[in-house]
ZADO-1210 file (C-alpha; in nm, 4 decimals, padded with zeros to 6 digits):
<atoms>
<atom x="-05.8125" y="02.6705" z="-02.8238" code="MET" pos="1"/>
<atom x="-05.4845" y="02.7022" z="-02.9768" code="MET" pos="2"/>
<atom x="-05.5331" y="02.4434" z="-03.2236" code="ALA" pos="3"/>
<atom x="-05.8279" y="02.5881" z="-03.3235" code="GLN" pos="4"/>
<atom x="-05.6672" y="02.9506" z="-03.3975" code="ARG" pos="5"/>
<atom x="-05.3927" y="02.7240" z="-03.5757" code="HIS" pos="6"/>
<atom x="-05.6910" y="02.5444" z="-03.7884" code="ASP" pos="7"/>
<atom x="-05.8520" y="02.8963" z="-03.8635" code="ARG" pos="8"/>
<atom x="-05.5387" y="03.0243" z="-03.9760" code="PHE" pos="9"/>
<atom x="-05.4047" y="02.7482" z="-04.1945" code="LEU" pos="10"/>
<atom x="-05.7936" y="02.7667" z="-04.3453" code="GLN" pos="11"/>
<atom x="-05.7274" y="03.1498" z="-04.4370" code="ALA" pos="12"/>
<atom x="-05.4067" y="03.1514" z="-04.5256" code="THR" pos="13"/>
<atom x="-05.3026" y="02.8699" z="-04.7149" code="MET" pos="14"/>
<atom x="-05.4750" y="02.9514" z="-05.0084" code="PRO" pos="15"/>
<atom x="-05.2901" y="03.2760" z="-05.0703" code="ALA" pos="16"/>
<atom x="-04.9269" y="03.0511" z="-05.0231" code="ALA" pos="17"/>
<atom x="-04.8682" y="03.0409" z="-05.4281" code="ASP" pos="18"/>
<atom x="-04.9215" y="03.4001" z="-05.4411" code="LEU" pos="19"/>
<atom x="-04.7014" y="03.4746" z="-05.1778" code="VAL" pos="20"/>
<atom x="-04.4179" y="03.2552" z="-05.3013" code="PHE" pos="21"/>
<atom x="-04.4527" y="03.4453" z="-05.6579" code="ASN" pos="22"/>
<atom x="-04.4213" y="03.7666" z="-05.5070" code="LEU" pos="23"/>
<atom x="-04.0934" y="03.6574" z="-05.2555" code="ALA" pos="24"/>
<atom x="-03.9382" y="03.5388" z="-05.5811" code="ARG" pos="25"/>
<atom x="-03.9967" y="03.8557" z="-05.7634" code="GLN" pos="26"/>
<atom x="-03.8138" y="04.0448" z="-05.4419" code="LEU" pos="27"/>
<atom x="-03.5343" y="03.8040" z="-05.4074" code="THR" pos="28"/>
<atom x="-03.2859" y="03.6672" z="-05.6082" code="ARG" pos="29"/>
<atom x="-03.2731" y="03.2836" z="-05.5536" code="SER" pos="30"/>
<atom x="-03.4976" y="03.0391" z="-05.4749" code="PRO" pos="31"/>
<atom x="-03.3880" y="02.9769" z="-05.1147" code="ALA" pos="32"/>
<atom x="-03.4387" y="03.3450" z="-05.0223" code="ASP" pos="33"/>
<atom x="-03.8019" y="03.3442" z="-05.1596" code="ALA" pos="34"/>
<atom x="-03.9149" y="03.0381" z="-04.9556" code="GLU" pos="35"/>
<atom x="-03.7219" y="03.2006" z="-04.6667" code="ASP" pos="36"/>
<atom x="-03.9166" y="03.5365" z="-04.7239" code="LEU" pos="37"/>
<atom x="-04.2277" y="03.3170" z="-04.7527" code="VAL" pos="38"/>
<atom x="-04.1421" y="03.1635" z="-04.4132" code="GLN" pos="39"/>
<atom x="-04.0816" y="03.4727" z="-04.2680" code="GLU" pos="40"/>
<atom x="-04.4077" y="03.6445" z="-04.3782" code="THR" pos="41"/>
<atom x="-04.6197" y="03.3345" z="-04.2481" code="TYR" pos="42"/>
<atom x="-04.4611" y="03.3966" z="-03.9232" code="ALA" pos="43"/>
<atom x="-04.5306" y="03.7480" z="-03.9092" code="ARG" pos="44"/>
<atom x="-04.8590" y="03.6732" z="-04.0096" code="ALA" pos="45"/>
<atom x="-04.9302" y="03.3971" z="-03.7424" code="TRP" pos="46"/>
<atom x="-04.7692" y="03.6486" z="-03.4424" code="ALA" pos="47"/>
<atom x="-05.0549" y="03.9328" z="-03.5680" code="ALA" pos="48"/>
<atom x="-05.2933" y="03.6410" z="-03.5780" code="TRP" pos="49"/>
<atom x="-05.2499" y="03.5188" z="-03.2311" code="ILE" pos="50"/>
<atom x="-05.2368" y="03.8998" z="-03.1011" code="ASP" pos="51"/>
<atom x="-05.5877" y="03.9060" z="-03.2879" code="GLY" pos="52"/>
<atom x="-05.4974" y="04.0838" z="-03.5502" code="ARG" pos="53"/>
<atom x="-05.7136" y="03.8991" z="-03.8393" code="THR" pos="54"/>
<atom x="-05.7973" y="04.0426" z="-04.1952" code="PRO" pos="55"/>
<atom x="-06.0725" y="04.0430" z="-04.3825" code="ARG" pos="56"/>
<atom x="-05.9207" y="03.9042" z="-04.7104" code="LYS" pos="57"/>
<atom x="-05.6293" y="03.7172" z="-04.6126" code="PRO" pos="58"/>
<atom x="-05.4492" y="03.7209" z="-04.9557" code="ALA" pos="59"/>
<atom x="-05.3972" y="04.1191" z="-04.9658" code="PRO" pos="60"/>
<atom x="-05.2892" y="04.1147" z="-04.6384" code="TRP" pos="61"/>
<atom x="-04.9768" y="03.8572" z="-04.6303" code="LEU" pos="62"/>
<atom x="-04.8981" y="04.0225" z="-04.9556" code="ALA" pos="63"/>
<atom x="-04.8543" y="04.3511" z="-04.7648" code="THR" pos="64"/>
<atom x="-04.6803" y="04.1884" z="-04.5247" code="ILE" pos="65"/>
<atom x="-04.4384" y="03.9858" z="-04.8027" code="CYS" pos="66"/>
<atom x="-04.3969" y="04.3255" z="-04.9352" code="LEU" pos="67"/>
<atom x="-04.2617" y="04.5009" z="-04.6423" code="ASN" pos="68"/>
<atom x="-04.0298" y="04.2267" z="-04.5601" code="LEU" pos="69"/>
<atom x="-03.8941" y="04.1965" z="-04.9078" code="GLY" pos="70"/>
<atom x="-03.8512" y="04.5729" z="-04.8875" code="ARG" pos="71"/>
<atom x="-03.6611" y="04.5338" z="-04.5970" code="ASP" pos="72"/>
<atom x="-03.4439" y="04.2690" z="-04.7161" code="ARG" pos="73"/>
<atom x="-03.3629" y="04.5075" z="-05.0208" code="LEU" pos="74"/>
<atom x="-03.2663" y="04.8046" z="-04.7828" code="ARG" pos="75"/>
<atom x="-03.0600" y="04.5681" z="-04.5951" code="ARG" pos="76"/>
<atom x="-02.8422" y="04.3914" z="-04.8706" code="THR" pos="77"/>
<atom x="-02.8189" y="04.7402" z="-05.0655" code="ALA" pos="78"/>
<atom x="-02.5908" y="04.8568" z="-04.7985" code="THR" pos="79"/>
<atom x="-02.3540" y="04.5379" z="-04.8760" code="HIS" pos="80"/>
<atom x="-02.1376" y="04.5057" z="-05.1955" code="THR" pos="81"/>
<atom x="-02.3443" y="04.3108" z="-05.4517" code="GLU" pos="82"/>
<atom x="-02.2352" y="04.0603" z="-05.7025" code="THR" pos="83"/>
<atom x="-02.4251" y="04.0275" z="-06.0705" code="ALA" pos="84"/>
<atom x="-02.6941" y="03.7984" z="-06.0551" code="TRP" pos="85"/>
<atom x="-02.6493" y="03.5283" z="-06.3247" code="GLN" pos="86"/>
<atom x="-02.9188" y="03.2638" z="-06.3232" code="PRO" pos="87"/>
<atom x="-02.8097" y="02.9024" z="-06.3499" code="GLY" pos="88"/>
<atom x="-02.9417" y="02.6209" z="-06.5161" code="PHE" pos="89"/>
<atom x="-02.8571" y="02.3045" z="-06.6465" code="ASP" pos="90"/>
<atom x="-02.9618" y="02.2999" z="-06.9978" code="PRO" pos="91"/>
<atom x="-03.2699" y="02.1071" z="-07.0543" code="PRO" pos="92"/>
<atom x="-03.2068" y="01.8030" z="-07.3602" code="SER" pos="93"/>
<atom x="-03.5458" y="01.9265" z="-07.5563" code="GLN" pos="94"/>
<atom x="-03.4318" y="02.2633" z="-07.7343" code="ALA" pos="95"/>
<atom x="-03.8420" y="02.3666" z="-07.6668" code="ASP" pos="96"/>
<atom x="-03.7990" y="02.3508" z="-07.3190" code="VAL" pos="97"/>
<atom x="-03.4352" y="02.5230" z="-07.3446" code="GLU" pos="98"/>
<atom x="-03.6046" y="02.7998" z="-07.5751" code="ASN" pos="99"/>
<atom x="-03.8555" y="02.8502" z="-07.3223" code="GLU" pos="100"/>
<atom x="-03.6174" y="02.8633" z="-07.0071" code="ALA" pos="101"/>
<atom x="-03.4100" y="03.1187" z="-07.1846" code="ILE" pos="102"/>
<atom x="-03.6809" y="03.3078" z="-07.2791" code="THR" pos="103"/>
<atom x="-03.8369" y="03.3010" z="-06.9270" code="HIS" pos="104"/>
<atom x="-03.4614" y="03.4083" z="-06.7885" code="THR" pos="105"/>
<atom x="-03.4739" y="03.6934" z="-07.0111" code="VAL" pos="106"/>
<atom x="-03.8057" y="03.8177" z="-06.9279" code="ILE" pos="107"/>
<atom x="-03.7001" y="03.7661" z="-06.5726" code="GLU" pos="108"/>
<atom x="-03.3997" y="03.9818" z="-06.5853" code="ALA" pos="109"/>
<atom x="-03.6000" y="04.2068" z="-06.7883" code="ALA" pos="110"/>
<atom x="-03.8496" y="04.2638" z="-06.4928" code="LEU" pos="111"/>
<atom x="-03.5946" y="04.2955" z="-06.2224" code="ARG" pos="112"/>
<atom x="-03.4250" y="04.5653" z="-06.4822" code="SER" pos="113"/>
<atom x="-03.7620" y="04.7629" z="-06.4300" code="LEU" pos="114"/>
<atom x="-03.7992" y="05.0605" z="-06.1536" code="PRO" pos="115"/>
<atom x="-03.8545" y="04.8756" z="-05.7848" code="GLN" pos="116"/>
<atom x="-04.2425" y="05.0480" z="-05.7976" code="GLU" pos="117"/>
<atom x="-04.3171" y="04.9109" z="-06.1615" code="GLN" pos="118"/>
<atom x="-04.1738" y="04.5765" z="-06.0672" code="GLN" pos="119"/>
<atom x="-04.3852" y="04.5329" z="-05.7572" code="ILE" pos="120"/>
<atom x="-04.7261" y="04.6778" z="-05.9684" code="ALA" pos="121"/>
<atom x="-04.6588" y="04.4389" z="-06.2313" code="ILE" pos="122"/>
<atom x="-04.5918" y="04.1363" z="-05.9803" code="THR" pos="123"/>
<atom x="-04.9064" y="04.1900" z="-05.7945" code="LEU" pos="124"/>
<atom x="-05.1439" y="04.2662" z="-06.0815" code="MET" pos="125"/>
<atom x="-05.0003" y="04.0345" z="-06.3378" code="ASP" pos="126"/>
<atom x="-04.8444" y="03.7393" z="-06.1566" code="LEU" pos="127"/>
<atom x="-05.0551" y="03.7686" z="-05.8367" code="CYS" pos="128"/>
<atom x="-05.3607" y="03.8624" z="-05.9626" code="GLY" pos="129"/>
<atom x="-05.4813" y="04.1653" z="-05.7717" code="PHE" pos="130"/>
<atom x="-05.7005" y="04.4257" z="-05.8804" code="THR" pos="131"/>
<atom x="-05.5750" y="04.7473" z="-05.9249" code="ALA" pos="132"/>
<atom x="-05.7234" y="04.8840" z="-05.6170" code="ALA" pos="133"/>
<atom x="-05.6110" y="04.6349" z="-05.3950" code="GLU" pos="134"/>
<atom x="-05.2471" y="04.7048" z="-05.5281" code="VAL" pos="135"/>
<atom x="-05.3068" y="05.0869" z="-05.4868" code="ALA" pos="136"/>
<atom x="-05.4297" y="04.9062" z="-05.1171" code="SER" pos="137"/>
<atom x="-05.1163" y="04.7071" z="-05.0218" code="ILE" pos="138"/>
<atom x="-04.8808" y="04.9381" z="-05.1661" code="THR" pos="139"/>
<atom x="-05.0291" y="05.2374" z="-05.0456" code="GLN" pos="140"/>
<atom x="-05.0069" y="05.4486" z="-05.3496" code="THR" pos="141"/>
<atom x="-05.3120" y="05.6016" z="-05.5178" code="PRO" pos="142"/>
<atom x="-05.4629" y="05.3623" z="-05.7736" code="ARG" pos="143"/>
<atom x="-05.3952" y="05.5874" z="-06.0952" code="GLY" pos="144"/>
<atom x="-05.0214" y="05.5952" z="-06.0309" code="THR" pos="145"/>
<atom x="-05.0416" y="05.1787" z="-06.0016" code="VAL" pos="146"/>
<atom x="-05.1961" y="05.2092" z="-06.3445" code="LEU" pos="147"/>
<atom x="-04.9422" y="05.4362" z="-06.4589" code="ALA" pos="148"/>
<atom x="-04.6420" y="05.1984" z="-06.3514" code="GLN" pos="149"/>
<atom x="-04.8084" y="04.8517" z="-06.4669" code="VAL" pos="150"/>
<atom x="-04.8563" y="05.0300" z="-06.8120" code="HIS" pos="151"/>
<atom x="-04.5092" y="05.2003" z="-06.8225" code="ARG" pos="152"/>
<atom x="-04.3341" y="04.8498" z="-06.7051" code="GLY" pos="153"/>
<atom x="-04.5637" y="04.6064" z="-06.9427" code="ARG" pos="154"/>
<atom x="-04.4171" y="04.8731" z="-07.2293" code="LYS" pos="155"/>
<atom x="-04.0938" y="04.8333" z="-07.1220" code="LYS" pos="156"/>
<atom x="-04.1668" y="04.4543" z="-07.1180" code="LEU" pos="157"/>
<atom x="-04.2978" y="04.4382" z="-07.4301" code="ALA" pos="158"/>
<atom x="-04.0257" y="04.6243" z="-07.5922" code="GLN" pos="159"/>
<atom x="-03.7696" y="04.3481" z="-07.4487" code="VAL" pos="160"/>
<atom x="-04.0089" y="04.0629" z="-07.5415" code="ALA" pos="161"/>
<atom x="-04.0033" y="04.2308" z="-07.9334" code="LYS" pos="162"/>
<atom x="-03.6004" y="04.2358" z="-07.9316" code="GLU" pos="163"/>
<atom x="-03.5821" y="03.8787" z="-07.7900" code="VAL" pos="164"/>
<atom x="-03.8181" y="03.7270" z="-08.0255" code="LYS" pos="165"/>
<atom x="-03.5898" y="03.7850" z="-08.3458" code="PRO" pos="166"/>
<atom x="-03.3329" y="03.5785" z="-08.2114" code="ASN" pos="167"/>
<atom x="-03.5490" y="03.2756" z="-08.1042" code="ALA" pos="168"/>
<atom x="-03.4385" y="02.9525" z="-08.3685" code="PRO" pos="169"/>
<atom x="-03.7302" y="02.8552" z="-08.5861" code="ARG" pos="170"/>
<atom x="-03.8762" y="02.5460" z="-08.5250" code="SER" pos="171"/>
</atoms>
């Protein structure tokens, strides 16, 4: 009986694993923290599942759990002294790969510099593929507000991309 429940849970929720990880990655500062958040998300989802709270759409349900857990973590860490996060990586040997990694780091930093509401809205819509209505449901925000947050965030990211592009080496 429990094995069947477990199999149904995995069948319903595992297609959303990449989505949950991408969201967790945006809400945390390191890959290890993101992995912890994903594990905590799935643990909470499993606990709800065995209590009989099964969703109609698992992906938005998991995103909501992850978002709430991520916000809780942010609140807890906000009370502690924060150190500046500097993404570190070993420079690749090929120039194209290196430039792409640098650009990715700059865009990721730009995304993190946005207000949290814009960051979450862009992550859910553009990176996770949810519709504005689904994001509104997940974040408990009106659809129009979600669209405005995404629009403003994209404009800011476009400005950053425009500033970075002239500095990129030419092939």
